[in-house]
C-alpha positions as CSV (number, residue, x, y, z in Angstrom):
1,M,-60.8,1.6,-54.7
2,S,-63.6,3.7,-56.5
3,K,-63.9,4.3,-60.0
4,P,-65.9,7.7,-61.0
5,P,-68.7,7.4,-63.7
6,R,-67.9,8.9,-67.2
7,I,-68.6,12.6,-68.0
8,K,-70.6,13.3,-71.5
9,N,-71.0,16.4,-73.9
10,G,-73.1,18.9,-72.3
11,D,-72.4,17.9,-68.6
12,T,-71.1,20.5,-65.7
13,I,-67.5,20.3,-64.5
14,G,-66.7,22.0,-61.4
15,V,-64.0,24.1,-61.1
16,V,-62.1,24.9,-57.6
17,A,-59.2,26.6,-56.3
18,P,-57.6,23.9,-53.7
19,S,-54.2,26.0,-53.5
20,S,-53.2,29.4,-55.0
21,P,-54.8,31.9,-56.1
22,V,-56.6,32.4,-59.3
23,L,-56.9,36.2,-59.5
24,P,-52.6,36.9,-60.5
25,L,-53.8,34.8,-63.5
26,Q,-57.3,36.0,-64.2
27,K,-56.3,36.3,-67.9
28,E,-55.3,32.4,-68.5
29,F,-58.2,31.3,-66.5
30,S,-60.9,32.9,-68.4
31,Q,-59.4,31.3,-71.9
32,G,-59.0,28.0,-70.0
33,I,-63.2,28.1,-69.0
34,K,-64.0,29.3,-72.4
35,N,-62.3,26.5,-74.1
36,L,-64.0,23.9,-71.7
37,R,-67.2,25.5,-72.5
38,R,-66.5,25.4,-76.4
39,L,-66.0,21.7,-75.7
40,G,-69.4,21.2,-74.9
41,F,-69.4,21.5,-71.0
42,K,-71.2,23.4,-68.4
43,V,-69.0,25.1,-65.9
44,R,-69.5,25.9,-62.3
45,E,-67.2,27.7,-60.5
46,G,-66.6,27.3,-56.9
47,K,-65.8,30.3,-54.4
48,T,-62.1,29.6,-54.6
49,I,-61.9,31.1,-57.8
50,R,-62.7,34.8,-56.3
51,L,-60.7,34.1,-52.8
52,Q,-57.1,35.2,-52.0
53,H,-55.9,34.5,-48.6
54,K,-52.4,35.7,-47.6
55,N,-51.6,36.5,-51.4
56,Y,-50.7,32.8,-51.7
57,M,-53.7,30.8,-51.1
58,A,-57.4,30.7,-52.5
59,G,-58.9,31.2,-49.4
60,T,-58.4,29.5,-46.1
61,D,-57.9,26.2,-45.6
62,L,-61.2,25.4,-44.7
63,Q,-62.7,27.6,-47.4
64,R,-60.8,25.7,-49.8
65,A,-61.9,22.5,-48.3
66,E,-65.8,23.2,-48.3
67,D,-65.7,24.2,-51.9
68,I,-63.8,21.0,-52.8
69,N,-66.4,19.0,-50.5
70,A,-69.6,21.1,-52.5
71,M,-68.6,20.4,-55.5
72,F,-68.6,16.5,-54.5
73,A,-72.2,17.0,-52.9
74,D,-73.6,18.7,-55.8
75,T,-75.5,16.3,-58.1
76,E,-75.3,18.8,-61.0
77,V,-71.5,18.6,-61.2
78,K,-70.1,15.6,-63.1
79,A,-66.1,16.0,-62.6
80,I,-64.0,18.5,-61.2
81,V,-61.1,20.7,-62.6
82,C,-58.6,22.4,-60.5
83,A,-57.9,26.2,-61.8
84,L,-54.2,25.5,-60.6
85,G,-51.4,23.9,-58.4
86,G,-49.6,26.0,-55.5
87,A,-48.0,24.9,-52.7
88,V,-50.5,25.2,-50.0
89,A,-53.3,22.0,-50.6
90,I,-51.8,20.0,-47.8
91,R,-53.3,22.7,-45.2
92,A,-56.7,21.9,-46.4
93,L,-56.9,18.0,-46.3
94,R,-57.9,17.8,-42.4
95,Y,-60.9,19.2,-43.8
96,L,-62.2,17.2,-46.2
97,D,-65.4,14.9,-45.9
98,Y,-63.5,11.6,-47.1
99,G,-67.0,9.8,-46.3
100,L,-68.7,12.4,-48.8
101,I,-66.4,11.8,-50.8
102,R,-66.7,8.2,-51.4
103,K,-70.4,8.1,-51.6
104,N,-70.0,10.6,-54.8
105,P,-66.6,9.2,-56.9
106,K,-66.2,11.6,-59.4
107,I,-63.3,12.9,-62.2
108,F,-60.9,15.1,-60.3
109,S,-58.4,16.3,-62.9
110,G,-55.3,18.3,-62.3
111,M,-51.4,18.3,-61.2
112,S,-48.5,19.5,-59.4
113,D,-49.7,20.3,-55.7
114,I,-53.1,18.7,-56.7
115,T,-51.0,15.4,-56.4
116,T,-51.5,16.2,-52.5
117,L,-55.1,15.8,-53.2
118,H,-54.8,12.6,-55.5
119,L,-52.8,10.9,-52.9
120,A,-55.4,11.7,-50.2
121,F,-58.5,11.1,-51.8
122,L,-56.8,7.6,-53.0
123,A,-55.8,6.7,-49.0
124,K,-58.9,7.9,-47.2
125,A,-62.1,7.4,-49.8
126,G,-60.1,4.8,-52.0
127,L,-61.1,7.7,-55.0
128,A,-58.9,7.5,-58.5
129,G,-57.9,11.0,-59.4
130,L,-56.6,12.0,-62.6
131,H,-53.2,13.5,-62.9
132,Q,-54.0,15.7,-66.0
133,S,-55.4,18.5,-66.9
134,D,-56.0,22.1,-65.2
135,I,-57.6,25.3,-66.2
136,C,-54.7,27.9,-65.9
137,F,-52.7,26.0,-67.5
138,S,-53.7,23.1,-70.1
139,F,-56.9,24.1,-70.9
140,A,-55.6,28.0,-71.4
141,L,-53.6,26.6,-74.5
142,N,-54.5,28.0,-78.0
143,A,-57.1,25.7,-79.2
144,E,-55.9,24.9,-82.3
145,S,-52.4,24.2,-81.0
146,E,-51.0,20.7,-81.6
147,E,-50.2,20.6,-78.0
148,A,-53.5,21.7,-77.0
149,K,-55.1,18.7,-79.4
150,Y,-52.8,16.1,-77.9
151,E,-53.9,16.8,-74.1
152,T,-57.8,17.6,-74.8
153,D,-58.1,14.5,-76.7
154,L,-56.7,12.5,-74.1
155,F,-58.6,14.0,-71.3
156,R,-61.6,13.0,-73.2
157,R,-60.9,9.6,-74.5
158,V,-60.0,8.9,-70.7
159,T,-63.1,10.7,-69.2
160,E,-65.9,10.1,-71.7
161,N,-65.0,6.1,-72.6
162,A,-65.7,3.2,-69.9
163,R,-62.8,1.0,-71.7
164,P,-58.7,0.8,-71.3
165,L,-57.5,3.9,-73.1
166,G,-54.6,1.4,-74.3
167,V,-51.1,2.4,-75.8
168,L,-50.5,6.2,-74.4
169,P,-49.1,8.2,-77.5
170,A,-46.4,10.3,-77.4
171,F,-46.1,13.8,-78.1
172,T,-42.2,13.8,-78.0
173,E,-39.4,11.2,-78.0
174,W,-39.2,9.4,-75.0
175,K,-35.6,8.1,-73.3
176,V,-34.9,4.7,-71.9
177,W,-32.8,4.6,-68.7
178,R,-33.3,0.9,-67.9
179,D,-34.7,-1.8,-70.2
180,G,-37.2,-4.1,-69.3
181,K,-41.1,-4.9,-68.8
182,A,-43.3,-4.1,-65.9
183,E,-46.6,-4.3,-65.1
184,G,-48.7,-2.7,-61.9
185,I,-50.8,0.3,-60.7
186,L,-50.1,4.0,-61.1
187,F,-48.9,5.8,-58.6
188,G,-46.8,8.5,-58.3
189,G,-47.1,12.9,-59.1
190,N,-45.5,15.6,-58.0
191,L,-42.1,14.7,-56.3
192,I,-41.9,17.0,-53.3
193,C,-46.1,16.1,-52.8
194,L,-44.9,13.1,-52.8
195,Q,-42.3,13.5,-50.0
196,S,-44.7,16.1,-47.9
197,L,-47.2,13.5,-47.3
198,L,-44.9,10.6,-46.4
199,A,-45.7,9.3,-42.9
200,T,-49.1,11.0,-42.8
201,P,-52.5,9.2,-42.9
202,Y,-53.2,10.6,-46.5
203,F,-49.9,8.6,-48.1
204,P,-52.4,5.3,-49.6
205,K,-50.8,2.2,-48.3
206,L,-49.6,0.3,-51.2
207,D,-50.0,-3.8,-51.1
208,E,-49.4,-4.5,-54.6
209,G,-46.8,-3.2,-57.1
210,I,-46.5,-0.1,-59.2
211,I,-45.7,1.5,-61.9
212,F,-44.1,4.6,-60.2
213,F,-44.2,8.0,-61.8
214,W,-43.1,11.7,-61.3
215,E,-42.4,14.9,-62.0
216,H,-40.7,18.1,-61.1
217,M,-39.6,22.0,-62.1
218,T,-35.9,22.1,-62.0
219,Q,-33.6,22.4,-59.1
220,S,-30.0,21.6,-58.3
221,V,-29.2,18.1,-58.5
222,E,-28.3,17.7,-55.0
223,Y,-32.6,18.4,-54.4
224,F,-33.3,15.7,-56.3
225,D,-30.7,13.5,-54.7
226,R,-32.1,13.9,-51.0
227,R,-35.8,13.5,-52.1
228,L,-35.3,10.0,-54.2
229,V,-32.9,8.7,-51.4
230,Q,-35.7,9.2,-48.7
231,L,-38.8,7.8,-51.4
232,R,-35.9,4.8,-51.5
233,E,-35.4,4.7,-47.4
234,T,-39.2,4.4,-47.1
235,G,-39.6,1.3,-49.5
236,L,-41.3,2.8,-52.2
237,F,-39.0,1.4,-54.6
238,D,-39.6,-2.2,-53.3
239,R,-43.0,-2.0,-54.4
240,T,-41.8,0.1,-58.1
241,K,-42.0,-2.7,-60.8
242,G,-41.4,0.5,-63.5
243,M,-40.6,3.9,-63.2
244,L,-41.7,7.0,-65.6
245,I,-40.1,10.2,-65.5
246,G,-41.8,13.2,-66.7
247,K,-40.3,16.6,-68.2
248,I,-38.3,18.2,-65.6
249,R,-38.7,21.8,-66.4
250,S,-39.3,25.4,-65.6
251,E,-39.3,28.8,-67.5
252,E,-36.6,31.1,-67.2
253,P,-35.5,34.7,-68.3
254,D,-34.2,34.8,-71.7
255,S,-33.1,38.4,-73.3
256,V,-32.4,36.8,-76.5
257,S,-36.1,35.3,-77.0
258,K,-39.5,36.9,-78.2
259,N,-41.0,36.7,-75.0
260,G,-38.4,37.3,-72.6
261,H,-38.4,33.7,-71.2
262,R,-37.4,30.3,-72.5
263,I,-38.1,26.5,-70.8
264,K,-35.1,24.7,-69.7
265,D,-35.3,21.2,-69.7
266,M,-33.0,19.3,-67.0
267,T,-34.5,16.0,-67.4
268,E,-31.2,14.5,-69.1
269,E,-29.0,15.6,-66.0
270,I,-30.6,13.9,-63.8
271,K,-30.0,10.3,-65.8
272,E,-27.1,9.2,-63.7
273,L,-28.5,10.3,-60.3
274,V,-31.7,8.5,-60.7
275,L,-29.9,5.3,-62.1
276,D,-27.0,5.3,-59.3
277,I,-29.8,6.1,-56.4
278,T,-32.2,2.9,-57.9
279,E,-28.9,0.8,-58.6
280,E,-30.1,-2.2,-56.6
281,F,-33.5,-2.3,-58.3
282,D,-33.9,-3.7,-61.5
283,F,-37.3,-2.1,-62.8
284,P,-37.2,-0.4,-66.1
285,V,-36.8,3.3,-66.5
286,I,-38.3,5.7,-69.6
287,A,-37.6,9.3,-69.0
288,G,-38.7,12.4,-70.8
289,V,-42.3,11.1,-71.2
290,D,-45.4,14.0,-71.5
291,F,-46.2,15.1,-68.2
292,G,-45.0,18.0,-65.9
293,H,-44.9,21.6,-65.7
294,Y,-44.4,23.4,-69.1
295,T,-45.4,20.7,-71.2
296,P,-48.8,18.9,-72.3
297,N,-50.0,16.1,-69.9
298,L,-50.7,12.7,-71.3
299,P,-53.7,11.0,-68.3
300,L,-52.4,9.4,-65.2
301,P,-54.9,8.1,-63.4
302,M,-54.0,7.0,-60.1
303,G,-54.4,3.3,-58.6
304,I,-55.6,2.1,-62.4
305,K,-53.5,-0.8,-64.1
306,A,-50.8,-0.3,-66.7
307,T,-48.0,-1.8,-68.3
308,L,-44.6,-0.7,-69.4
309,D,-42.3,-1.9,-72.1
310,T,-38.8,-0.5,-73.2
311,N,-39.2,-2.8,-76.3
312,G,-41.1,0.3,-78.3
313,T,-41.3,2.6,-75.5
314,R,-44.6,2.0,-74.9
315,V,-46.9,2.6,-72.0
316,C,-50.4,0.9,-71.6
317,L,-53.6,1.8,-69.7
318,N,-54.9,-1.7,-69.2
319,E,-58.1,-0.7,-67.2
320,S,-60.6,2.5,-67.5
321,Y,-60.8,5.0,-65.6
322,V,-64.3,5.9,-65.6
323,K,-67.3,3.2,-65.4
């Protein structure tokens, strides 16, 4: 596995849109870029930031892949942060230059559909990606809010220091669903992205125990049932030493609230299902952890050694993400 070099104040961060177009979220994107610059970084926007193809893609598959390749090839760009997720990052995988990426390891940050790229980078280039901040939904937060300070501080700590981050601080209360301790490498991300890459060359071969983390937006209980059972039947849970479940959230219309919508959280609704599907295993489970949609995200670097202990509800990064 290849660790990216750490970044420092004044470095240039490249920004790409590997999936959905930025144009419908121009206000959020502009605010995110402004906040990134306030932190002391320079910003280089990729070509996909201004592209929209078939309404739901930030350019064609080849354009989106070439934008990513260009950022890895650019020696002035020290890290790459994705603008947002979406649903079509998988379409660009065949056009990525994994040899180039392997030779030029860089911090690559994002979540949701960006899970697809994290998995492919780990499988094909040995690169550890950072499941955390994006531009439109992370850096765009009010910089003075507690949520923004929490995520930004952790982003900087994990990307600017070549030492283990240690215990991850909880922003909210995490729930223990099954007791125990575990040690392994961090592996996971968005549930549907994980499922989409099964049986493809882009799903990493796991030869050691994992701390499996996953999140998704709200769906029916049956939706989660099918997908978790499939992961079980592929043997993924045989490798799982501990499980972290993020916030299962989405935004719903609400005529009572001031802004006309509210955040629905169904994490507790799937507790019985998760414990039922994993009943033959004894790995510990912590749920409601601070990552996912409509929540600040703590850093979860792919392939990095970590420990989990339900006594005190602790998750610890025992290895540095950067070198």
